[in-house]
N, C-alpha and C positions, 0 to 999 in steps of 0.2 A: 657849600657843597664841593666835594672834590670834582675836578674837571678832567674828563677823558675825551680826547678827540676821536670819534668813531671813524674807522678807516675801512674796515672790512666786515663781512658777514659775521665773523667771529666777534668783532667788537660790538656789533649791534645786538648780540645775544645778551649783553649785560643790561639788566634792568636796575630802575631807581632802587740737696743737702741732707740733711738727715737729723733724726732725733736720737737721744741716748736710749740705751736699753732700760728696761724697767726692773725693779725689785732685785737688787744685788745682795740683800741680806738673807739670812737663813730663817726669817720669821714667817715664811709663807704658810706653812701648815697651820700655824696658830690663826692666821687671818682667815683661812678658808672656813674654819668652824662656824657654823650658824648661818652661813650665807645661803641664800635661796638660788635655785636654778631659774633661768628665765621661764616665763610662763609659756606653756605650749600653745600653739595656735592650731585650731582644729582644721584638719585637711578634709577636703571633699573632692571627689574625682571630677576632673574637668579636662577637656581637650580642646585646645585652640584650633580653629579652622585653619587649614593650610592650603586652601584652594588658590591662594594668591602667591604660592611658592613655585617658582619656575626653575629651581636649581636641581630638581630630580634627585635629591639626596646626596648631591656632590658639592655641598658647601660645608666647610669645617672651620673651626677656630680653636684657639687655646690662649689662656691668660693665667699664668701662675701668680701666686701660689694657689689661690682659690677664690671663689666668689664672695664668701662670707668674710668681711673685714671688721665685723663688730664682735666683741666678746664681753660678757658680763664680768664683774669682779671675780666671781667664783671661777669662771673659765680662765681668766688671766692667771690667777694664782695657781690653778691646777697645771696650766701650761708651764709656768715658771718652775714649779716644783717637780713635776713628773713628765713633762713633755706632751701631755695629752692635748689634742686639737679639737676645737669646736667643729661641728659638722660643716663641711664644705670650705674649711679654712685652708686646706692643703691638698685637696684631691686633684688639682690640676698640675701640681709641681712634679709628681712622679712621671706622668706621661710626657711632660715637657722635657724633663731631664733625660728620659730614656731614649729619645730620638738620637742622641749623640752616638750611641753604640748600636741602635736598631735600624738606622736609615738604610744601610747597605742592602737589606733584604726587603725593603718596603715595596708593597704593591698597592694598587688602588683600593683593594679590599681591606688592607690593613692600616690605611691612613688614620682611621678613627681609633686605633690603638694608642696613637700619640696626639690626637686632636679630638675635640668635641664635635658631635653632629650639630651643625649650625642651621639645620632646617627650621622653618617657621613652625611654631606650635609645639605642643607636648603630647605624645601619644597617651591615651587614657591610662594605660598600665604603667606609665612613667611619671604620673602626677604625684608629687610628694605633698603638696599643700595648695589650697586655694583660699585666698583672702580677699575680702571686700574691705579695703582700708577705710577706717572711720565709719564703717557701716554704709558706705556709699553703694548705690545700686547701679552706677554708671561706669564702674571699673572693677576689674578683678586682677589680682596678681597671682599667677600660677607659677609654682617652682617645681623644677624637675628633680627626680631622684638622684641622678648621676652627679650633677654639678651644683644644684641649687640656684641656677640662674633664674632671675625674675622674667616672666613673660607677661607683659602688661597689656591688657586688652580693655579698651574703653569704648563706650557708645556715644560719649560726648567728648569734645576736645578738652574741656576743662577737666573732666574726670580722668581722661588719659594722662594728662600732665600731672594732675594730683597724684595719680598712682605712680608715675615716674619719680616724683619727689619722695613719696613715701618709701618706695623700694630703695632709692639711693640712701636714705637715712637708715633703713634697715641694715644695709650692707657696708656703709662707709661713714657713719655719722661722725665718729671721732676724727677720722682723716679729713673730712670736710671742714671740721672746726679748726683743726691744725692749720690748714692751708688758707682759710679766710684770715687767720691771724698772721700767717706769713705775709700775705698780700698787703696787710695793713701795717706791717712792721711791728707787730705786737706779740711775736711768738714767745719770747722769753718770759714775758709777764703771764702768759697763758700756760705754758708747758714747762717752764723751768729755765734756769740760766746756764745750762751746759754750754761749753764753748761751741759745740756743733750747732746748737740752737741760735746762738749769737751770730755765727757765720751765715746761717741760712737766712735769717731775717735781714741781715745787712746786705747780702748779695742782691736780693730782689728789691728791697726798698730803695736802694741807691738808684736804680734805674726807673722806678715807678713810684716816686714819693707823692702819692695822691692824697688830697684832703677828701673829706666826705663830700664836699661840694663838687670836686673833680669827678668822683665816682658817679654821682647823680647826674652830672652834666653829660657824661658818656651815654647813660641810658636815655636821657631826654633827646639827645642828638640822634642816636640810632633809631629811635622811634619816629622822630619828626622827619628824618631824611629817607624813610623807606616805606611810606604809604601804608597800604593795608597790611603788608607783610610786617612792617614795624609794629603796628598795632597788635597783630597776632602774636608776635614775639613777646611783647609786653604781657599780654594776657597769658601766654604759655608760662612765662617766668613766674608770674604771680600765682598761677595754679600750682606750679612745681614747688614754690616756696610754701604754699599752704600744706602741701603733702609732707614736706620735710618737717614743718612745725607741728603737724598733727602727730607724726611719729614721735617727736621729742616729747610732747605732752603725754602720749600713751605710754612710752617707755619710762618716763619719769614716774608717773603714777603707778605703773605696774612694776617698777624697780627692775627693769631688764635693760636699762641704758648701758652704754659701754663702760666697763670698769675703770678705764683710764680717768674718767671724771672724778672718781673717788681717789685714785692714786695721785692725782695732781692737785687735790685739795678743793675741787669745785663742788663735790657732793660728799655727804656724810653717809657712810655705809650703815650706820645704826639708825639714825633719826631721819635720814633722807633729806636733811636740810641742804640748802644750796640750790642753785639754778643752773640750767643749761639754756643759754640764751637762744631765743628764736633767731632764725636767719632772716635777713632782709635783703632787698634786691641789690643794694650796693655791695653786699658780700659776694654776689656772683661776679661782679666786675673785679673785685679784689682777687678772687680766685682766678679769673681769666687773665689778669695781669701777670700772675706767677707762671701760668702755663704758656702764655704768649712769649714772655721773656725767656723761658727755659728752652722752648722748642721752635719758636716761630719768629725770631727777630734777628735776621741776618744783618751783619755790618759791625761797625765800630773798629777799633784798633788803629785809627789814623795817627794817633800820637806815637804809638809804638812803631808804626811804619816810618814816621818822620825821624825817630831816634836812630833806627837802623840805617836809614838812608844817609843821615849825617855821618854815622860811623863809617859807612862805605866810602863816602866822599872824603872823609878825613884820611882814610887808609890809602886811597888810590887817586885822589883828586876828583873834581866835580864830574868831568865827562866819563872817565873810566869807572869811577865809583857808582855813578848812576847806571851805567851799563851792567856792572856786576849785580847791583841791587835788583834791577829789572829781571835779570836772568834767574835769580833765586825766587823772585815773586811769581813767575810763571802765570802771568795774567791770562794768557791765551795760548797755552802750550799745545803745539800740534800733535803731541803724543798722548794727550790726556784722553781718558775714556769718557765717552759722551752718552747721555741718555737719548737725545735726539741725534741719531748717527747717520742720517740720510744726507748729510752735507748742507742742510739748511742753516743759515746764519741768523742770529738774533742779537745784533749789537747792543750792548748795554755796559755802561761804566768803563768804556775803553780809555786808554791813555790818550789825552788830547795832544795835538801836534805842538801847541804852545800853551802850557798851563797858565791859568790866570788866577790871581787872588790867593796864591799859596801863602800860608802863614806858618812857616817852619820855625820851631823854637830855636833860640840861641843855645848852643851846645852847653849841656850841663845845667840848664836853667829849669828843667821840668820837675815839678813835684806833684804828687797825687793829692787831690783835695781830701782832707780828713772828713770822715763821716761820723766818727764817735767822739763825743765830747763829755767831759766831766765824769769819767768812769770811776766807780767805787767798788770795793770788794772784789768779787770774782769777775766783774766787768773790766778790771784793770790788770789782771794777772797775765802771766806769760802765755797760758793757753788761749786766753781771750785775744791777745795780740796776734798770735799765730792764726787763729780762726778769722780774724778781721782782715789780715793780709791776704789770706787765700780767697776770701769772699770778694775783696777788691779786685784781685787779679782775674777771677772768673767773670765778674761783672763787666770789666773793661776790655776783655779779650774779644777778638773777632772769631775765635775758634769755639763754635758751638758744638759740643761734643756728643757723640753717641746717639745718633738719631736715625734709625730705621733703614729698611731696605725693601726692594720690590723686584720681582721677576714676573714679567707678563709676556705671554707668547700668543701671537695671532693664530686664529683657527686654521689658517692656511698651512700651518706647520705642526698641528696636533693630530693625534690618532683619531679623534672624534670629529674633527672639523670645527669644534667650538673653542674659543679662546680659553686658556688656562692661566691662572694667576696665583702666585704665592707671595704675599706681601703683609707688611705690618710695621708699626712704630717700635723703635728701640728706645724705650723710655726709662731704662734702668730697672732695678729690682727692689721692691719695697714690700713691707708687711705692715698694713695691707697695701695692695698695689694701688698706684695712682689712678689707674683705669679700672673700670668695672664693666662687666658684661650685662646686657639686657636685650630684650625684644620689646618693641613698642608697636602696638597695632591700635589705631584709632582714626577718627576723621582727619584725613590729610596727612597721616603719618603711618608708615609701614616699613620697619627696618629692624635689623638685629645687628649687634656688634658691640664695640667698646666706646665708652665715653669717660672723660675725666670726672672723677667723683665731685659732686657739687655743681657740675655743669651738664648733667645728663638729661636735660629736658629733650634733647635729641641725641640720636646715635651719631657719633662724630667720625668713626671709622668702622666700616662694616658692609652690610649688604642690604639691598632693597628687595623688591619682589622679583626682579629679573636682571639685576645689575649689582655689582659690588664696587667698592672704592677704598682706597687707602692713600697714605701720604708718607713722604720722607721730608726731612728738613733740607731746605735748598741753600740758604745762606747767601743769596744775592744781597747787595748792599742797599739797605733802606735806612741806614744810620749815617749821618755826617757829623763831623766835628768842626765847630766854629770857634775862631779866636775872637773873643769880645774884648775890646780895648777898655781898660779900666780908667775911671775918672773919679776924682774927689777922694776915694779911698778904695779898699779892696772889695767893697760890696756895692759899688756903683759901676755902671758900664755905659758905653756909648751905644745908643740905639738910634740909627738914622740921624746922628749928629746931636742927639739930646742925652745928657747925663741922666741915667735912669737907675733907680734903686733895684737891686736884686730882691727877690721875694725869699724870705726865710721860712722853710718848712721844717718842723721839728716833731719828733716822736720820742717821748720820755718813757723808758721802761725800767722796772725794778722787779726783783724776784727774791724768793726765799726758798729754802730747802723743802722738798716734799718727799713722800714715799717713792714716787717715780723717779725723781731727780734730786739727788742729795747735794747738788751744787750749793755751796754756801751763798749767803745773801750778797747781792750786788746790784748795780744799776748803771745806767748811762743814758745819754741823750744822743739820738741820731739827728744830725742836722744837714740839710741840703739847701744850697743856695740856688734858686731857680731863676733863669732868665727867659726872655722870649724865645731864645735859641735852645732851650732845654736846660737840664741841670748842669751845674759846674762839676767837672770831673778832675781837672788838672789846673795848676797855675804855672806860668812860665813868663819869659820875656821873649819878644820877637823884635829883632832889631833894636834892642834896648828898651822897648815899650812893655810895660806890664800888661799881661793879658790873662784871662781865664779861658780855658778850653771847655766848651760845652758839647754835649751830645744831643742831637735832635734826630729822632726816628719817626718815620711816617706813621707808625702805629701808636705813637705816644698820644695819650688821651683818646685812643680809638680802639681799645681792646674789645669793647662791646659790639663794634660794628659787624664782626664776623658771624654773629649769631644768624644773620639772614642767610648766608651761604649754607650753614648747617641745616637750617630749616628747610631750604630747598632740596638738599640731598636726601632728606627723609620723606619728601613729598612725592608719592608715586604719580601724581598728576603733573609734576614738573619735570622730573628726570625720566625721560623716555628714550634717550639716545645719547651717543657720545657728545653731540653738540650741546644738548641741554645740560649734560653733566659739566661740560666746560663752562657754560654760562653760570651754573650754580657756584662753582669754586672761584669764579672771578669775584665773587662777593666776599671772599675771605682775604683779609689783609695781612695775615701771617705769611711768612716766607716758607712755603711748602711746595714740594713736587707732588702733584695729585695724579693717581692712576685709576683707570676704570676698565671693567670688563663686563660684557654681557654675553649672550649666546652667539653673537655674530661679530661684534666690534670690540676693539680696544682703543684707549685714548689716554692722552697725557696733557697736563697743563701745569704751568708754574705760576703760583699765586703770589700776591703781595702788592702793596701799593708802592711801585717803583717811582720815586720822584723824578720829575724832569729837571735836571740840573742846568744851571746857567752855562752858556757856551764857554768852554775853556777850563771849567772846573774839573780837577782831577779828584775823583772820589777816594783815592788812596790816602790823601793827606788833608790836614786841617786847612781851612780857608778863612779869610777875614769875614767877620760878621758885618757885612755891608750889603746894601740893597743889590749891588751888581752881581753878587755871588750867591744870593739866596735861590731856593727852588723857585721855579717859574710859577708866578701867581700865588705865592705862599701867603697865607693868612695866619699870622701868629696867634690871633685870638681863638681860632678853632684848630690850628695846626693842620690845615688842609692846603693842598697845592694841586698843580697839574701832575698827573701820573701818566706813565707810558700806556698806550692803548693795549687792549688785550692781544691784538695780533703781534705786538712786539715782544710779548712774553713767549718763551719756548713753549711750543704746543705741537701736538701731532695726533692724528687719528690713523689707526690701523697700520702703524709701522710693523715690520716683521717681528720685532720683539723690543721690549723696554727693560733696562735694568737701572737701578738706582741704589747707591749706598753712600749718599751725600757727596757724589762726584759732580763734576762739571755737567751743566745741563745741555749745552749746545755750543756750537762754534760762536766765538766772539761774545759770549755772555759771561761776564766776569762775576766771580763771587768774592765776598769780602775775606773769607778765610783763605789761608795759604795751603799749598800742598796739592793743587790740581795739576799734577805732572804725569810723567811716564809710568809711575807706579802708584797705584791708589787701590784701596781695598775694593773699589768698584770693579777692578780688573778680575778679582776672584769670581765675581758673578758673570761678568762679560765673557770671559774665556769659556766658562762652563755652558752658559746658555747659548752662546754662538755655536758651540759644537752640537748641542741638542737640536737646534734649529736646522743646521746643515744636514743632519741625519734625518730629520723629520720624525713624525709619529710621536710627538711629545705628549706625555700624559701627566696627570696630577702627581703621580708617584715619581716620575723621572724629574719633574721640576722641583719637588720637595727634596729629592736626593741631591740635586745640584746646589740648592740652598744649604742643606745640612753639611754637605762636603766642604763648601766654602766657609761654613761657620767654624770649622775645626782647623782651617788652614792658617799657618803662620805666613803672613804676607811676605815678610823678609826672606823666609826660606824659599817660598815658591817663585818669587819674581826677582830677587836680587842675589841670593846665595849662588845660583849657578854661575853668574859672571864673576863673583868674588873667587869662587873655586877655579874658574878659568884662569884668572890672573895668577893665583898661587901655583897652579899646576902647569904654568907656562915653562917651568923648569922643575926638575926632580926635587921633591921636598926631602932634605937630608936630616933635618932636625927631628928627633924621635917624638918629642912632645907635640910639635906641629903636625907631624905626619899622622899621629894617632888621632888628633882632633879632626884633621881633614877626613880621615877614614870614617869617623863617627858621623860627621856632617853629611858626607856623601851617602852613607847608608840610610840616614834619615831622609834625605832628599829623594833617594830611590824609592823609599817606602811611601812617599807622598808629602812629606814635610808637615804632617798634622801634629797638633797637640792633643793627643787622645789617649785614653786609658788602655792598659794592656788587655783588660776585659772589663765589662760593666761592673762598676762598684769596687774595682781594685784600688782605686785612689793612688795609682802609680802610673806614670806616663811610659808608654813605649818610647824608645829612643830618648830616655830621660837625660842622658849625658849630653847628647847633641843639643837638646832644647836648652839645657843649662849653659852650654858653651855659647850658643848664639845669643841668649839673653845677656850674658856677660860681655860678649864680643861687640855687640852692636854699638853701644855708646863709645867704646874704646876705638873701634875702627873709624867711626864717624869723626871723632876728635882727631885721630891720627891723620885722616885724609884732609880735613878742611882747616883745622886751626893753624897749621904752619903757613898756609897761603893767605888766609883771611886775616890772621892776627887775632889775638885773644879778644880784643874789644869788639870787633865786628862779628866774630863767631858767637860771642855771648849775646850781642844785640839781636842777631837773627834768631836765636833760640826763643826770644820773647815773642817773635812772630810765629814761629813754628817749632814746637818741641822736637827733640832729636828722636824720641822713641815713644811708643804707646803700647807696650806689651801687656798681656792680660794681667800680669802681677803688679803692674805699676799703679800707683795711687793717682788715678786720672779721672776726668769726666765729672759730671754734676753730682755723682754719688760716691766719689772716691774710689778706693780699691774694691776688688771683688764685684765689679760692676758689669762684667761681661763684655760690653762694647770695647773693641780694641782696634788698633791699626788704622784709625781714621787719620791721625796726624803724626807725621814723622819725616825724617830726612831720607826715606827710601828712594824717592825720585832723584834727589841730588846724588846719592851714592850710585844709583843705577846709571844715570847719564854720565857721570864723571868716569866711572870704571869702564863703561863701553867706549868712551872717547879715548881713554888711555890704551885700550885694546885695539884701537884703530877702526872700530866699527862705526857705522853711520848713526848719527844722533840728530834727530830733528829737534830744534829748539834747545841747543846745547847751553851749558853754563858758559859764562863769559871767559873763563880760564879752565885749564886742566889742573886739578888740585892734587890728586893722589900721586905722591912722589914728584910733584912738579911736572907731571906729564910723562915721566919716564916709567916704562913698564917694570923694569927691574927695581927701581926705587919704590914704586907703588907696591910691588910684591913684598919687598922688605918690610914696609909698614904693616901690611896685612898679616904677615907671618909673625912679626913682633907682637902686635896687639892680640893675635890669636893665641899665642903662647901664654900671654898674661891672662887672657880670659880662661883658657883651659886650666890654669892653676888656681882659679878661684873656686872655693868650696861651695856646695849648695847653700850652706848657712850664710855665706857672704853674699851670694846672689839673691837669696830669698831670706832676708833677715828676720822674718816673723813679725807678728802683730798681735792684737788682742784675741784673734781667732786661731792663728796658725803658729806652730812652733818654728823656730829658725831651721831652714833647710827643707821644709816640707813644700816641695815644688807644686804638687797637685793642689794643696790647700791654698797656696799663694795665688794661684790662678782662679780658684773656685769662685762661683757666684753665690752671693749672700743676699737673701731677701732682707734688706736693711730695715730695721724696726722703726716704724712710725707710731707704734702702739705697744701693747703689752704682750702680743703673741709672737713667739719666735719660731723659726723654721730651720731645717737642716740646710747646709750648703750643698750645692750640686756641682758637677764637673763643668768646666768652662765650655761655653758655646758662644759664638759671636753671631747672634741672631735677634730678630725682633722679640720684644716682650709679649705683645699681643700679635698673633699671626693668623692669617686666613689662608685657606686653600680653597679655591673656587673654580667651578666649571659649570656654567649654566647650560641647560639642555634645550631651553625654549624661551620665547619672548612673548609678551602680550601682543 
């Protein structure tokens, strides 16, 4: 069992990528002929009781594109041919998109023009259908007319969870099947060998190469270690699976299963031959491993850190080089925006006074461990190689991208006296969406909100009877890199002095062309070498000794454990206060920031199993795989250790307000990812919410406006451009090209620095030239400022730790381009600090040197003007080169958000917003 030393009352509260598009040929109309529509399900009027709803009609939510993520073959073909949409497949996309131009006139009474009413139950005149799945008498699934969201009501616990599983399969069966195969590293064999499929399965399987026995062991341990709640979780999961499998059988015999099964060759559209495999309990763990890896596993990057440190030391010498590196690392920057901003300190992963056990690689010796072996056909072509390289970089990076924001204001500062919250996860945009909406009411469960498809036995982010909760990705370091010394050969290592064989884990995949994916035949084997310290990720030498670098995360082999925390969040008899909310989320080992609001209180807690490291170990760098440097009381057979107590995690109750956009949590609390400096996208929320709180009288509408306004802001324009222009305007600009560019940038800044359409639906940006100039200028000015001083080697190495830019049009994040989430990672803090230093302004936590123009204002000005002129001369086609969706030079399209297809249904792209995918607006009026 993991050990936590209880220290306070807070501690004691704790109890025991993408798939390819479908159907690129012109044969769609032929295929439609003769296909049957799905069987209609008889509707009967029903109205769920809402006596347990304390929100007073003031809870709202939204999740584009729509609740219905399943489509029959006929519906898929009609969509591909004519753009028609199945019912409720796209009806939340328009309201979500329209907020970008509609928020300025928002009032409390018009919020649900852009959001759904998230009250419990369905009014009788809004009932679209009522279903008793599999003829059961202990559960009904009511769907509303507006959005088709399932409202599951059970009279028994088993029936309730059966209904949840049935509803999940109704809405997301194909997606669930896709991601259970992603988690098992079997996507290409299931859905086709497209390069994007190869990359997706490689990215996740590299970090969680689990055998069937590993998956089952997770379940067994989670149940054994959590008493009656563990037993209940197992019973819930089994009932949920029974519901899923019941729908599979019904849709198969009724021939209304998702059409993608035909298009990928798993079913025959004429004879109905073929099978849709039933789900089993280990599939849920495979699904959880994908979600946990993508959104809740902070850390890693220690080898990249070591490489950039060595580059700095090579450039400047050890002492000065280390100082320079630390200044760019910004471990505890005094200018960083904080979620807990009351001055309270939560020390974690700080730089030790005298580092012990460091195992820095010899310069130039590092090589990435191969994952793919024996590729054939399209498993070995150029596209496959590129996809594999991207997957490896994403898997090994400490930068976990694009994850969620939160704005929560205490009732002391609201018009009603009740707290107001606007929050949600920023999980990318997919069709169908990774998340699904639902309401579950049954014995011991009462909640509405979003859950990841295939894991929806509980609501994971949403509202209870008189409280709501949400999360953002936190990114504190729960992953360490160990240098295992090799012995005998490259596949044996020293473990506590004994030469020990690595374990070989393999997954062999092959594929052939299908209607859905015409990629030619190919195959490969994915191979991971596993040690007691985790999978091997790199090879190198340290002091001439051959080593393998492994990564060990505290949630490895423990993705199933978090089910207990989610179970608690859904239990109205457990969560009754901010303290019990904090207790519930302490049982979630994913690295998240959790937020809470009820009618009186707000709260925050940072979750994750933070390992207690050995004295002197610096979490930033690889350490030797020796007993002296292991986590305290680490047990390799179970991967458990001592973890920091709950009171050591950033936490708070009833702070005046909370904001989070993946920024630093609190003073002295280090995160693994870089970029927590003076300029962070969290500042976009902090500045707006702070002003609202200072003025008082905050409403749901005003807080939504603050979020929406920040969602259109260009962080570089709002927080860095003013100082850049200050340098340029320190003397009269005589060059006509530069002067014209400055004038356009200044006008845009005066207008607010937003990336927004001239009018709704125009697909043209206001201040388009200024936006283009800044997009072109930023990488040029960053290089012009820093490369001369740092040198090309160090400048390049630091970019592996923190990319220079993350504009909306860049191909970044877990979903690539058109992903919405932007401005999370970039060099804006470095530019900001350096330019202010050159201007002679006060800078807390400055960089080790002044870089722009070597610290000379006039020389810095020359660099900025020179690079600005170059940027201004770049055409729109050069800045926005186009892709398979957008023509070259189409600025709006380059930024636009795409619901990336994970199935056969396509949707239109929408104007860029930088906001949560699923989002709640809540203000509870009373409490039990």
